[in-house]
C-alpha positions as CSV (number, residue, x, y, z in Angstrom):
1,X,-12.7,-0.7,-1.0
2,X,-11.1,-3.6,-1.9
3,X,-12.8,-6.9,-2.0
4,X,-11.9,-10.5,-3.2
5,X,-13.4,-11.2,-6.7
6,X,-15.9,-14.3,-5.9
7,X,-16.3,-15.2,-9.7
8,X,-12.8,-15.3,-10.4
9,X,-11.9,-17.4,-6.9
10,X,-14.7,-19.9,-8.6
11,X,-13.3,-20.0,-11.7
12,X,-9.4,-20.8,-10.6
13,X,-11.5,-23.5,-8.3
14,X,-12.6,-25.2,-11.2
15,X,-9.4,-25.2,-13.0
16,X,-7.7,-26.8,-10.1
17,X,-10.7,-29.2,-9.7
18,X,-12.0,-27.9,-6.2
19,X,-15.4,-28.4,-5.9
20,X,-17.1,-26.0,-3.1
21,X,-15.9,-23.2,-0.6
22,X,-15.9,-26.2,1.7
23,X,-13.5,-28.2,0.4
24,X,-11.2,-24.9,-0.5
25,X,-11.7,-23.6,3.3
26,X,-10.0,-27.0,4.3
27,X,-7.2,-27.1,1.8
28,X,-6.2,-23.9,2.7
29,X,-6.3,-24.8,6.7
30,X,-9.2,-22.3,7.4
31,X,-13.2,-22.8,8.7
32,X,-15.7,-22.3,5.5
33,X,-16.9,-19.2,7.5
34,X,-13.5,-17.9,7.7
35,X,-13.3,-18.2,3.9
36,X,-16.8,-17.0,3.6
37,X,-15.6,-13.7,5.6
38,X,-12.5,-13.2,3.3
39,X,-15.0,-13.4,-0.1
40,X,-17.9,-11.0,1.6
41,X,-18.3,-8.0,0.3
42,X,-18.9,-6.7,3.4
43,X,-15.8,-7.7,5.2
44,X,-12.2,-6.1,4.2
45,X,-9.6,-8.8,3.8
46,X,-6.1,-8.7,5.4
47,X,-3.4,-8.8,2.5
48,X,-2.1,-11.8,3.9
49,X,-5.3,-13.9,3.6
50,X,-5.5,-12.4,0.1
51,X,-2.0,-13.2,-0.7
52,X,-2.4,-17.1,0.9
53,X,-5.2,-17.8,-1.5
54,X,-4.0,-16.3,-4.1
55,X,-0.6,-18.9,-3.6
56,X,-2.4,-21.6,-3.3
57,X,-4.6,-20.9,-6.4
58,X,-1.2,-20.0,-8.5
59,X,-2.3,-16.8,-9.7
60,X,-0.8,-13.1,-8.6
61,X,-2.8,-11.5,-5.4
62,X,-4.1,-8.8,-7.6
63,X,-5.9,-11.1,-9.9
64,X,-8.2,-12.1,-7.6
65,X,-8.8,-8.5,-5.9
66,X,-11.7,-5.8,-7.8
67,X,-12.4,-2.3,-6.3
68,X,-15.7,-1.7,-5.3
Protein backbone atom coordinates (compact mmCIF):
# COMPACT_ATOMS: atom_id res chain seq x y z
CA UNK A 1 0.00 0.00 0.00
CA UNK A 2 1.24 3.46 -0.87
CA UNK A 3 0.93 6.19 1.75
CA UNK A 4 2.07 9.79 2.01
CA UNK A 5 5.21 10.26 4.13
CA UNK A 6 4.05 12.71 6.82
CA UNK A 7 7.61 13.34 8.00
CA UNK A 8 8.77 14.29 4.51
CA UNK A 9 5.76 16.61 4.17
CA UNK A 10 6.65 18.28 7.50
CA UNK A 11 10.26 18.67 6.38
CA UNK A 12 9.20 20.32 3.11
CA UNK A 13 6.70 22.52 4.94
CA UNK A 14 9.48 23.76 7.24
CA UNK A 15 11.61 24.69 4.23
CA UNK A 16 8.72 26.77 2.88
CA UNK A 17 7.99 28.22 6.34
CA UNK A 18 4.52 26.66 6.49
CA UNK A 19 3.90 26.23 10.20
CA UNK A 20 0.89 23.91 10.32
CA UNK A 21 -1.14 21.37 8.40
CA UNK A 22 -4.10 23.74 8.74
CA UNK A 23 -2.17 26.43 6.88
CA UNK A 24 -1.00 23.95 4.23
CA UNK A 25 -4.58 22.78 3.70
CA UNK A 26 -5.74 26.38 3.28
CA UNK A 27 -2.94 27.06 0.77
CA UNK A 28 -3.92 23.94 -1.18
CA UNK A 29 -7.58 25.00 -1.17
CA UNK A 30 -8.79 21.96 0.76
CA UNK A 31 -10.13 21.44 4.27
CA UNK A 32 -7.91 20.36 7.15
CA UNK A 33 -9.98 17.15 7.35
CA UNK A 34 -9.27 16.37 3.68
CA UNK A 35 -5.55 16.90 4.22
CA UNK A 36 -5.69 14.81 7.37
CA UNK A 37 -7.28 11.96 5.40
CA UNK A 38 -4.67 12.23 2.64
CA UNK A 39 -1.87 12.01 5.23
CA UNK A 40 -3.50 9.23 7.24
CA UNK A 41 -2.07 5.72 7.06
CA UNK A 42 -5.62 4.34 6.87
CA UNK A 43 -6.52 6.28 3.73
CA UNK A 44 -5.27 5.49 0.25
CA UNK A 45 -4.80 8.90 -1.41
CA UNK A 46 -5.58 9.33 -5.08
CA UNK A 47 -2.69 10.12 -7.39
CA UNK A 48 -3.96 13.59 -8.20
CA UNK A 49 -3.90 14.53 -4.49
CA UNK A 50 -0.31 13.35 -4.15
CA UNK A 51 0.67 15.13 -7.36
CA UNK A 52 -0.98 18.38 -6.26
CA UNK A 53 0.75 18.40 -2.87
CA UNK A 54 4.11 17.51 -4.44
CA UNK A 55 3.77 20.23 -7.07
CA UNK A 56 2.87 22.79 -4.42
CA UNK A 57 5.89 21.78 -2.32
CA UNK A 58 8.15 21.75 -5.40
CA UNK A 59 9.13 18.07 -5.37
CA UNK A 60 8.58 14.93 -7.40
CA UNK A 61 5.55 12.97 -6.14
CA UNK A 62 7.78 9.95 -5.54
CA UNK A 63 9.63 11.95 -2.87
CA UNK A 64 6.56 12.22 -0.64
CA UNK A 65 5.29 8.66 -0.75
CA UNK A 66 6.37 5.48 0.95
CA UNK A 67 5.28 1.87 0.64
CA UNK A 68 3.90 0.12 3.67
